[in-house]
VOGU-3710 file (C-alpha; in Angstrom, 3 decimals, decimal comma):
1> xxxxxxxxxx> -27,212/-18,450/6,218  -23,863/-16,655/6,442  -21,074/-16,977/3,885  -18,565/-19,760/4,571  -15,073/-18,938/5,768  -12,506/-19,488/2,988  -10,531/-22,696/3,190  -6,739/-22,315/3,222  -4,105/-25,054/2,876  -2,340/-23,984/6,089
11> xxxxxxxxxx> -2,913/-21,049/8,388  0,389/-19,470/9,462  0,437/-18,367/13,095  3,587/-16,436/13,806  3,922/-13,964/16,623  7,467/-13,516/15,312  10,140/-15,015/13,125  13,503/-14,223/14,725  16,374/-15,321/12,519  15,254/-18,819/11,547
21> xxxxxxxxxx> 13,258/-19,436/14,738  9,447/-19,253/14,392  7,607/-18,132/17,535  3,944/-19,080/17,791  3,575/-17,177/21,065  4,694/-13,669/21,889  4,752/-11,329/24,843  1,961/-9,184/23,397  -1,809/-9,597/23,823  -4,028/-12,125/22,111
31> xxxxxxxxxx> -5,870/-11,002/18,984  -8,994/-12,554/17,492  -8,690/-12,266/13,730  -12,083/-11,899/12,053  -12,945/-12,799/8,458  -14,731/-9,738/7,028  -17,033/-11,870/4,882  -18,969/-13,343/7,804  -17,690/-11,670/10,983  -16,370/-14,958/12,365
41> xxxxxxxxxx> -13,055/-15,552/14,112  -10,471/-17,390/11,988  -7,861/-17,770/14,750  -6,833/-16,435/18,107  -3,320/-15,130/17,570  -0,652/-14,482/20,155  0,972/-11,197/19,144  4,519/-9,987/19,489  5,562/-7,389/22,032  8,623/-5,324/22,814
51> xxxxxxxxxx> 10,614/-8,435/23,730  10,149/-9,941/20,278  11,011/-6,617/18,633  14,275/-6,594/20,626  15,035/-10,164/19,551  14,206/-9,484/15,892  16,387/-6,362/15,811  19,254/-8,257/17,431  18,953/-11,002/14,790  18,897/-8,406/12,007
61> xxxxxxxxxx> 22,001/-6,705/13,378  23,863/-10,018/13,643  23,024/-10,840/10,032  23,842/-7,362/8,684  27,663/-7,486/8,256  27,633/-10,672/6,181  24,555/-9,638/4,180  25,850/-6,239/3,129  29,199/-7,769/2,184  27,549/-10,552/0,189
71> xxxxxxxxxx> 28,211/-10,263/-3,522  25,410/-8,521/-5,396  25,120/-11,489/-7,747  24,285/-13,694/-4,754  21,656/-11,286/-3,433  20,241/-11,219/-6,959  19,958/-15,009/-7,018  18,157/-15,060/-3,668  15,678/-12,385/-4,746  14,947/-14,349/-7,914
81> xxxxxxxxxx> 14,502/-17,542/-5,879  12,003/-15,749/-3,644  10,133/-14,481/-6,709  9,863/-18,038/-8,003  8,501/-19,254/-4,673  5,931/-16,459/-4,575  4,747/-17,381/-8,058  4,586/-21,068/-7,155  2,524/-20,305/-4,026  0,155/-17,886/-5,777
91> xxxxxxxxxx> -2,980/-19,920/-5,089  -2,169/-20,327/-1,389  -1,355/-16,625/-0,994  -4,560/-15,653/-2,806  -6,641/-17,744/-0,401  -4,820/-16,223/2,582  -5,415/-12,731/1,213  -9,149/-13,317/0,900  -9,244/-14,727/4,410  -7,262/-11,910/6,010
101> xxxxxxxxxx> -9,014/-8,861/4,534  -11,825/-9,970/2,232  -9,992/-9,436/-1,066  -12,033/-10,778/-3,948  -10,788/-13,940/-5,634  -10,225/-12,083/-8,900  -8,066/-9,434/-7,229  -6,265/-11,845/-4,893  -5,180/-14,072/-7,789  -2,878/-11,320/-9,059
111> xxxxxxxxxx> -1,221/-10,437/-5,751  1,567/-13,019/-5,604  2,525/-12,691/-9,308  2,669/-8,900/-8,948  4,744/-9,191/-5,767  7,049/-11,646/-7,526  7,678/-9,096/-10,268  8,813/-6,579/-7,635  11,478/-8,998/-6,436  12,534/-9,848/-9,990
121> xxxxxxxxxx> 12,837/-6,173/-10,858  14,996/-5,316/-7,840  17,050/-8,485/-8,277  18,400/-6,718/-11,346  19,615/-3,859/-9,153  21,294/-6,023/-6,507  24,572/-6,317/-8,439  24,458/-2,762/-9,809  24,592/-0,626/-6,659  27,419/1,751/-7,480
131> xxxxxxxxxx> 28,652/5,276/-6,795  30,483/7,969/-8,745  33,872/7,456/-10,321  36,990/9,046/-8,766  37,570/12,727/-9,408  40,496/15,082/-8,852  39,671/18,583/-7,593  42,425/21,109/-6,935  44,454/18,600/-4,967  46,716/15,630/-5,322
141> xxxxxxxxxx> 43,953/13,235/-4,339  41,094/11,080/-5,532  37,567/11,724/-4,295  34,805/9,236/-4,923  31,273/8,508/-3,735  29,824/5,235/-2,483  26,210/4,267/-1,919  25,793/2,010/1,099  22,832/0,434/2,910  21,325/2,074/5,995
151> xxxxxxxxxx> 21,634/-1,110/8,016  18,479/-2,456/9,657  15,218/-1,235/8,099  11,955/-1,428/10,024  9,022/-1,961/7,646  5,530/-1,248/8,992  2,943/-2,692/6,613  -0,792/-1,819/6,293  -3,731/-4,193/6,344  -5,389/-3,183/3,058
161> xxxxxxxxxx> -2,731/-4,656/0,732  -0,169/-6,321/2,973  1,535/-8,666/0,506  1,934/-5,990/-2,180  3,074/-3,344/0,313  5,579/-5,732/1,892  7,035/-6,529/-1,527  7,276/-2,815/-2,376  9,473/-2,270/0,691  11,274/-5,568/1,086
171> xxxxxxxxxx> 12,544/-5,951/-2,496  14,510/-2,671/-2,728  15,636/-2,786/0,912  17,156/-6,250/0,455  18,620/-5,472/-2,967  20,388/-2,472/-1,423  21,991/-4,684/1,245  19,854/-3,905/4,289  18,436/-6,430/6,716  14,773/-6,023/7,668
181> xxxxxxxxxx> 12,379/-6,279/10,579  8,942/-6,616/9,004  5,752/-5,896/10,934  2,688/-7,876/9,899  -0,583/-6,033/10,650  -2,561/-7,961/13,258  -5,835/-7,180/11,476  -4,625/-8,880/8,242  -1,463/-10,840/9,061  -1,435/-14,046/7,076
191> xxxxxxxxxx> 0,204/-13,159/3,747  3,047/-11,257/5,418  3,614/-14,175/7,782  3,820/-16,502/4,797  6,133/-14,126/2,926  8,580/-14,204/5,848  8,521/-18,002/5,782  9,131/-18,015/2,030  12,233/-15,847/2,491  13,782/-18,608/4,595
201> xxxxxxxxxx> 12,593/-21,297/2,205  14,215/-19,387/-0,678  17,565/-19,551/1,105  17,952/-16,127/2,690  20,401/-16,310/5,618  18,719/-16,291/9,052  18,215/-12,774/10,356  18,122/-11,041/6,982  14,295/-10,964/7,101  12,629/-11,035/10,533
211> xxxxxxxxxx> 8,939/-10,787/11,373  6,926/-9,358/14,244  3,129/-9,480/14,219  1,287/-6,858/16,206  -0,551/-3,615/16,556  0,374/-0,059/17,422  2,546/-0,942/20,416  4,795/-3,123/18,243  5,111/-0,371/15,660  6,000/2,126/18,388
221> xxxxxxxxxx> 8,669/-0,225/19,760  10,189/-0,538/16,287  10,249/3,200/15,649  11,792/3,905/19,053  14,393/1,143/18,807  18,007/2,313/18,726  18,935/-0,739/16,640  16,713/0,165/13,684  18,383/2,597/11,299  15,427/3,608/9,121
231> xxxxxxxxxx> 11,649/3,186/9,194  9,496/2,700/6,121  5,866/3,253/7,121  2,838/2,623/4,906  -0,456/3,710/6,457  -2,498/6,657/7,643  -1,462/10,247/8,194  -2,653/10,171/11,800  -0,334/7,269/12,614  2,487/8,834/10,580
241> xxxxxxxxxx> 2,480/11,853/12,889  3,086/9,529/15,833  5,816/7,729/13,882  7,643/10,993/13,203  7,283/12,169/16,807  8,754/8,919/18,126  11,492/8,788/15,472  12,611/12,290/16,433  14,014/10,975/19,722  16,603/8,874/17,858
251> xxxxxxxxxx> 16,857/11,135/14,781  15,719/8,149/12,745  14,929/8,816/9,056  11,491/7,728/7,878  9,893/7,063/4,529  6,121/7,630/4,549  3,551/6,363/2,040  0,244/7,707/3,315  -3,370/8,277/2,342  -5,011/10,102/-0,516
261> xxxxxxxxxx> -8,145/11,698/-1,875  -7,316/11,265/-5,529  -9,268/13,228/-8,106  -10,598/11,822/-11,381  -11,006/14,595/-13,961  -13,488/13,704/-16,721  -13,694/16,093/-19,675  -16,478/16,207/-22,226  -14,178/14,850/-24,946  -13,199/11,741/-22,937
271> xxxxxxxxxx> -13,853/8,188/-24,057  -17,176/8,020/-22,225  -17,447/4,306/-21,451  -13,814/4,123/-20,416  -14,196/7,114/-18,125  -17,244/5,547/-16,458  -15,357/2,308/-15,821  -12,403/4,276/-14,463  -14,647/6,255/-12,140  -16,181/3,065/-10,821
281> xxxxxxxxxx> -12,719/1,562/-10,200  -12,124/3,922/-7,287  -14,923/2,226/-5,345  -14,167/-1,350/-6,421  -10,375/-1,677/-6,303  -9,331/-3,205/-2,948  -13,031/-3,028/-1,989  -12,674/0,755/-1,996  -9,836/0,595/0,547  -6,924/1,731/-1,613
291> xxxxxxxxxx> -4,866/4,787/-0,713  -4,523/5,913/-4,347  -8,079/5,088/-5,451  -9,795/7,819/-7,425  -12,792/8,602/-5,212  -13,438/12,271/-6,101  -14,907/12,328/-9,595  -14,830/15,775/-11,184  -16,946/15,958/-14,356  -17,135/18,746/-16,910
301> xxxxxxxxxx> -20,530/20,369/-16,534  -21,611/19,690/-20,136  -21,216/15,951/-19,477  -22,188/15,897/-15,823  -25,774/14,580/-15,857  -25,103/11,974/-18,546  -21,992/10,746/-16,742  -23,724/10,658/-13,358  -26,589/8,614/-14,794  -24,205/6,087/-16,369
311> xxxxxxxxxx> -22,016/5,871/-13,249  -25,066/5,321/-11,056  -26,311/2,503/-13,296  -22,868/0,909/-13,355  -22,567/1,182/-9,559  -25,893/-0,567/-9,021  -24,783/-3,391/-11,348  -21,522/-4,203/-9,530  -21,677/-7,797/-8,231  -21,267/-7,662/-4,443
321> xxxxxxxxxx> -20,910/-10,826/-2,431  -18,786/-13,809/-1,505  -15,140/-12,857/-2,064  -14,384/-16,491/-2,948  -16,769/-16,366/-5,926  -14,794/-15,441/-9,075  -17,808/-13,440/-10,299  -17,720/-11,116/-7,273  -16,317/-7,654/-8,035  -16,789/-6,051/-4,613
331> xxxxxxxxxx> -16,224/-7,734/-1,269  -16,545/-6,549/2,338  -14,729/-3,744/4,098  -12,268/-4,770/6,761  -14,344/-4,620/9,969  -17,610/-3,801/11,686  -16,063/-0,590/13,012  -14,928/0,436/9,528  -18,401/-0,174/8,113  -20,040/1,893/10,854
341> xxxxxxxxxx> -17,552/4,713/10,267  -18,192/4,708/6,502  -21,970/4,709/6,940  -21,587/7,650/9,305  -19,660/9,551/6,634  -22,366/8,843/4,063  -25,088/10,049/6,429  -23,160/13,198/7,292  -22,555/13,969/3,609  -26,278/13,955/2,940
351> xxxxxxxxxx> -26,622/16,456/5,773  -24,161/18,627/3,829  -26,585/18,535/0,864  -24,864/15,834/-1,171  -27,372/13,700/-3,070  -27,279/9,916/-2,541  -27,893/8,238/-5,917  -26,603/4,687/-5,306  -25,894/2,406/-2,348  -25,617/3,839/1,145
361> xxxxxxxxxx> -27,034/0,923/3,150  -25,484/-2,200/4,660  -26,378/-5,340/2,736  -28,462/-8,052/4,342  -29,486/-11,614/3,542  -26,577/-14,058/3,440  -24,236/-11,056/3,607  -25,734/-9,646/6,799  -23,079/-11,065/9,126  -20,265/-9,702/6,974
371> xxxxxxxxxx> -19,221/-6,101/6,480  -20,733/-5,377/3,079  -21,601/-2,011/1,545  -22,504/-1,695/-2,145  -20,869/0,947/-4,312  -22,182/4,193/-2,894  -22,374/7,311/-5,067  -23,064/10,814/-3,791  -23,683/13,582/-6,319  -23,492/17,393/-6,202
381> xxxxxxxxxx> -20,781/17,215/-3,538  -19,391/20,594/-2,520  -15,599/20,852/-3,063  -15,066/22,164/0,471  -17,251/19,523/2,170  -15,721/16,876/4,413  -16,669/14,152/1,932  -14,617/15,898/-0,765  -11,729/16,646/1,580  -11,283/13,554/3,792
391> xxxxxxxxxx> -10,291/10,003/2,927  -13,222/7,578/3,334  -11,408/4,271/2,728  -14,499/2,475/1,539  -16,563/1,994/-1,657  -17,846/5,577/-1,693  -17,597/8,018/-4,620  -18,079/11,786/-4,463  -19,153/13,322/-7,786  -19,056/17,053/-8,508
401> xxxxxxxxxx> -19,132/19,257/-11,616  -16,599/21,767/-12,942  -16,869/24,465/-15,583  -13,402/24,595/-17,166  -9,774/23,535/-16,772  -8,980/26,194/-14,212  -11,792/25,153/-11,915  -10,929/21,462/-12,389  -7,318/22,079/-11,361  -8,350/24,182/-8,389
411> xxxxxxxxxx> -10,743/21,507/-7,096  -8,338/18,631/-7,795  -5,503/20,344/-5,906  -7,769/21,725/-3,199  -7,141/19,075/-0,538  -4,334/18,313/1,910  -3,537/15,137/-0,029  -1,348/14,619/-3,074  -1,052/10,927/-3,889  -2,796/10,322/-7,228
421> xxxxxxxxxx> -4,687/12,114/-9,995  -6,465/10,723/-13,063  -7,252/12,726/-16,212  -9,678/11,559/-18,903  -9,486/13,411/-22,206  -8,709/12,771/-25,875  -6,861/16,099/-26,082  -3,147/15,264/-25,819  -2,116/18,873/-25,213  -4,633/19,167/-22,361
431> xxxxxxxxxx> -3,428/15,884/-20,867  0,183/17,102/-20,647  -0,847/20,597/-19,598  -2,938/19,378/-16,679  -0,589/16,564/-15,664  2,105/19,182/-15,038  -0,258/21,104/-12,758  -1,454/18,220/-10,597  -0,108/18,309/-7,027  0,199/14,534/-6,915
441> xxxxxxxxxx> 3,007/12,005/-6,934  1,274/9,831/-9,549  -0,727/11,162/-12,510  -2,426/8,857/-14,991  -4,153/9,785/-18,239  -7,072/7,644/-19,434  -6,271/5,017/-16,792  -7,379/3,952/-13,337  -4,377/2,630/-11,475  -2,951/0,263/-14,063
451> xxxxxxxxxx> 0,419/2,016/-14,158  1,879/0,874/-10,808  4,671/-1,100/-12,455  7,867/-2,050/-10,570  9,905/0,535/-12,512  7,523/3,405/-11,665  8,299/5,469/-8,538  5,247/5,656/-6,280  4,619/8,086/-3,443  2,871/11,283/-2,472
461> xxxxxxxxxx> 3,136/15,010/-2,131  1,733/17,229/0,635  0,162/15,125/3,421  0,308/11,948/1,338  3,868/11,439/2,522  7,401/11,617/1,190  9,898/9,250/-0,342  9,268/6,848/-3,204  8,781/3,103/-3,576  9,420/1,649/-7,015
471> xxxxxxxxxx> 11,994/2,234/-9,713  15,537/3,473/-9,205  14,097/6,069/-6,805  12,809/3,246/-4,637  16,254/1,689/-4,422  17,761/5,066/-3,467  15,387/5,245/-0,481  17,355/2,432/1,156  20,874/3,669/0,376  23,050/6,313/2,045
481> xxxxxxxxx> 25,838/8,280/0,395  29,416/8,134/1,621  32,248/10,299/0,330  35,801/8,913/0,317  38,873/11,172/-0,093  42,214/9,492/-0,818  45,359/11,597/-0,667  47,941/10,676/-3,289  51,030/12,183/-1,710
//
């Protein structure tokens, strides 16, 4: 018997939300959304197309003059009202999250409260957007600097954490005075659809937040659109290249938050149990489908065999199953195609002499119709192998030894990615020394992703993207600088 499909209070079905007008049907193709827990269709959705993108951009442009002139204290109040609605709808949004991408109940329960905190944090910035005070410089004049919104921001959101990613972009963009066209991913659309509805329910003027639901063609239409002033894209490097190529035609600026192959450095003096749990987190968080997950585990040689044994035992003990069960720690990956791709990577890695010590096979029984893979651990992975170099985006860990700090740094930095790095040691001097050498936008010591607070700037180096979401840096991403010179004679 297959797992049941999660029950939700109401299933939103929006091809688009243009101003305050919800559109159940769009000019794009139909899409059969599938619940990853049992492979069954939850709804046949009518997607947006270029026509709905045009309409959404037009609505955003109509709303822009009044929104950017609105007092910051009023934008603050609206952002706080939206945060309250998100918190009040936490249970509904958690159920929608599980339905759309298989998020476990335990993980999904935190999504709306965490998103609400993003809006509360940036609400505090909404009435504090300022520039530099007037200056006099070798002239009878005043010269001052303003920070102003870009205008209409196009936000392209990924399927692996859509509600959180949408909040990361939407909160600072709105606080800065921009209007937004938000793309919900067709493969996991429901929480972003509901978020757009909640913006209207919270009292945002029509057109400030608009929604289009669709795939690549909708994203391409947004990036190419002359009426969108900036794109914020969260997703893969392969798609980001296409985004940049299309944006070049209109000289449109882009912020990119892309993939990663984050290293976990475990030294012999680390808190052993904590380091094992942290290593396991890279395969469990977001069902292994997190861009900043630590999935390359580098272990000091003196500790290597002991750590590998403990990690393997912990991996085999991870409860895998029904995402609706609060006891489940690991749910399904997003699709049949994703599961086949991941299994292919695992098979290829063994051909490159990596040693499979846990997982590696699709689960059967009542899970057979879903897309379930247990935590999979491969040992003795070569640093230059494809498994150590390429993002898997699944519950797969690559474990490899290192001899000393120099080798650890070389291996950790030896990929095209630069999103996250995790260091486990009790030596405070080593922690600071190595943190300063990591080619990564986020470095955590004795942690496993807990530090993504609203005030912390998040983003990558190298091929993990550019720009930051979070903190004052995140607000700056959605503001332009204008210089004003006033002659005094």
